Every structure is written in structure tokens, then in C-alpha cells.
N, C-alpha and C positions, 0 to 999 in steps of 0.2 A: 314261888311257882307261877309260870306265865299263863296268861288267859289263853283258852282254847281259840283256834282260828274261827272266825265267823264265816258260816256257809250261806251264800244267797239261796233264798227259798220263796216260794210263792204258794199262796193258798187262795181258793175261790169259793165263795158262798153263793151257791146256786138258789135262787128264790123262786117261789110261785105263790098264787093266791089260792088257798084252800078254802074249804067251806066254813072253817073257823077263823079265817084271817090269813095273815102272812105266814108262810112256811119256808123253812130252810133245809136243804139236804145235807145230812151228816152221815158219816161213815164211822164204824168202829174199828180201830186198828187191832191187828194181830196181837195176841198177848205176849208173844216172843220178840216183838220188836223193842229195841233197846230204849227208844224215845217215845214216851206217852203209850206205852204198850196197853192195850185193853181200853183205852180212852175213847169217848165220842168226840170226833173232830170234823172239821171241814176238808173236802179233798185238796190234796196239795203235796208238795215235796220240794227237793232241791232242784234249783236251776241248772240245767246240763249245759255243758260247754257248747254244745251244738245249738242251744237256744240263742247264742249270740251270733251265729252264722250270718254274715253280710248278705249272702245269696237269698236269705228269708225275706229282706226288706221289700222286694217287689210283690211279695206274697202276703203282705199285711194291709188290711184296710186302714185307711187313715184315721187316726185317732188324736185329734188336736189336744184333748183334755189330758193326755198321758205325756209326762216328761219324757225326754228321750231316754234317760237312764233308767226308766221303769219298763221300757220295751221288752227287755229279755225276761223281766218277771211276769209280764202280762203273756208273753208267748209260753213261758213255762206253766202259768195257771191254766191256759187252754189245753196244753198237752197233758197236764196232770188230770183235768177233768175228763179228758178221753180216756186216759189210761185207767184211772180208778173207777169211774162210774160211767163210762160209755156215752158221755155228753160231748158232742163236737160242735164248738162255736166256729164254724167256718162256712163259707159260701162257695159255690162253684164259681169259677172265675167269670166276671161280667155279670153275675147275677145279684140282685138285691136281697134275695131270700136265703135263708140258712140251709144246709144241706137237709133234705127230707129224711123221713124215717126209712124209706125204702133204700135210698142211696147209702144211708148211714150203716144199714145192716151189712151191705157189700163191703163198705170200708173197713168196718170193725172186723169182719171175718178175715180180712187180708192183713191189716195192719196193726190192730190193737195188741196183740200178743208180742210181736217183735219190738214194738215201740216201748212197751212196758218192761221188757228184758234188757233194753238199752242197746239192741244190736242194730238199731236204726236211729235217726233222729227225726224230728218233726218235718224238716225240709224234705226227706225222702218221701213222706206221706204227702204233702201238699203238692210237691212237684208231679209225682206219679198221678195224683187224682186231679190235678189242675185246680186247686183250691185256693181261696184267700182266707186267711185267718181274721176273725171278725173281732179285732182288738177294740172296735168301737162299741162292742156290747159289754165291755168291761168298764167298772167305775172303781177307782182307787178308793179303798175303804179305811184301811188302818195299816200301821207299820210298827212291828214289834221286834225287838232285839233281846235275845236270851241273855241273862245277867252273866257277868264274867266268872262267877264262881262255878257255874255249871260246866260239866266235862264236855258236853257237845253243845255248840252255840249256832244259832240260826239268825240271820238277818232276813226277816219275813215280811213280805208286803201282801196284804189282803186285797182281794178285789170282790166287788158284787157283780152278779150277772143274773138277769132273768132267764130261767131255763126254758129252752124251746119246747113248745106245747106238745109236739109229736115226737120228741125223743125221750126214751125211757131211761131214768137214772137207776143204775144198780151197781153195788160194790163188786170188786173184781175177784173176791174169793182167795186172794193171795194176801197181799199187805192189809186188806180189809176184809173182815169176815161178816159184817152186817151192815145194814144201812136203813135209813128212816127219813121220811119227810116229816118234820116236826115243828110246831109252833116254838119260837125262842123262849118265850116264858114258861112253857112245859118242859123244855130241855133243862132249864135252870132249875126248876122246881123239882125234877127228877134227880138232878145232881146234889142238891141240898138234902134231899131225902135218902141219899145214898143209893139210889137205884142205878146210877150211871156215874161213871168217871168222867168228869169234865174239868180240864186243867184250866189254870187261871186266865191265861190269854183268850182261850175259847169262850169261857164264861163271860168275860168282859165285853168281847164282840157281840155275843148273844144278847147282852143287856142293851146295847144300843138298838138292836133290831126291834126289841119289844116297844120302842117309841113309836113305831109306824104300824099302821093297820094293813098296808098293802105293799107289794113289791115296788110299785111306781114311787111311793112315798119314801121308801127306805133309799131308792137310787137317787132321788132328788136331794135327800138330806145329805147323803155322802158326796154327791156332786158339788154341794155348797159349802162344804167344810173340809179343806185340805187336811189330811192326816198329820198328826204330831208323832215324831219318833218316841216310842215308849221303851224304856229299858229299866225294868224294875230293880230295886235294890232291897237289902235286907236291913230291918231295924229290929234290935234287941228291946222288948217292952216288957213290963211287968207281968203280962200274961202270955209271954212266949215271943218267938221270932216271928215277924211279919214281912211279907213282901209289900213294897210300897212303890207307887207310881205317882208322877206329878199330876196335879189337879188340871193343868191345862190340856190334857188329853181328852177330857170331857166325858169320862166315864162316871158311872153312878156311884163308885167308891174308889178310894185311893189306897186301901190296904186289905191284905188278906192273909190268913195264916200260911206260913211257908209250905205246908203240905200241899197247897192248891197249885204249886208250880210242878209238881212230880207226875 
């Protein structure tokens, strides 16, 4: 049996500094979605063919830290954060400031639904609104590839972004049915206690966030350590089957029960 084709995907970890320390925005996927249904995840999704459009290039803020092959993934991360939670990392052309809450309300009312339905691409939005996508607000965080034995496989790049203070993050009510700002260690604790479903890659990326007390520290850590490609494999052990990842990725553990991938 041949392996399933890898689908390019992007995920964004929106960060803020809360009263109790660093918080990350997470959404709960609809239970009827075939991959990670009901799980608590970061906003994200597949890279759309229109995210590669050459005409988008003049609409992108310079981001020297991002490799050229990562640009479509970064565009997808910004698009998905707008579709799934209403956060738009974009600036009015010629401005140094991100779109403010008042302008965002008008943009959202006009464009969020058709963009989420796929009837338009992100270029349609930025061209009509004369915007520049703030790729410079993204920091490449991790790179995970779904194992070859899975029926649906993703080649996913994760990015960090500090959430704009005056934009309200909220789930879309379609693919996602709930949302929460949560401390990374609290999300892990709730997963261990069985209160929430958190799949293995999500839990591993949360574990790295627990090492920093604020958003600036998390971004600085990510910027200083280029991600390692992580593709888990299965090992049969005396106490069952385990997912295993390489130690070079720098996570706090290298194995977990196979159930954590589901």
C-alpha cells in the first residue's frame, strides 16, 4: 500500500501575555471533522493553491528570516488565522501599524465568509482593501510531517505570532466550535487529566511554550533555533505501540502511546 500524498499545511500559534503569564489561543475542532475531530488545536489548515499566486508578492511585508519556500506557508497561516478566528496580520499599504479593530470589523464583514468558503483567495482581499500581509510578524516555530501509515498526511509548518492587542480572537462556529486563551502548561495538564483532547504534535509544541514566561521570550527562543523536520514513527515495545520522534528536535520527550496521534 502506497503512502498518502503529503498536503502542505500551516498553523499559527497566537500568543499574548495574560495575568498568569504566557497564553496561547486554541480552538476546538468540530467533532465531525475527519482529522483530529473534537481536538483542541491551533488555528490552521491546508495551503491553498492561491497562496502561491505571484501577484501576492508585492503585497507581502519583507521577512528576511523566512526562507523563500516558507512564504506560501506563512501566507496560509495569516489567511487561516483570519478565517478561523478573525485575527488579521496585515497593514494598510504604506503603514507601519496593523489594521485596527474598526477597520478589521468592516473587512471581516465583507471578506471573512467568502474567504473561508474558498470562493475567493487572500489576494482578492488584500488587493481590494489595499493591504500588505505582515509576514514579518511570523516566526517559524516547528515543522511536523504526518507519519506514512496515516490515511491523511500533512506537511505542516508552525509559526508564532504575537496577537494584536486590539483584535478579538474568536472561533468561526463552523470548523471550530469553541476557543480559549490558555496557558500552555494548563492545556497539557487538562489533556493528561482527560478533560481535553490534544493530539501528540500539539502537545509537543505546547511543551516548548512552557519554557518561556512571556510572548517575547517565546518568539526570541524560536528565532534562535531553526526547526527540525519531525516525522514520528512507530515502535513496538513491551508495554504497547509508541510514537517516537528524534531527540534532535528538542522536545521534552521522544515517545508517546500511539493513541496520542489520533
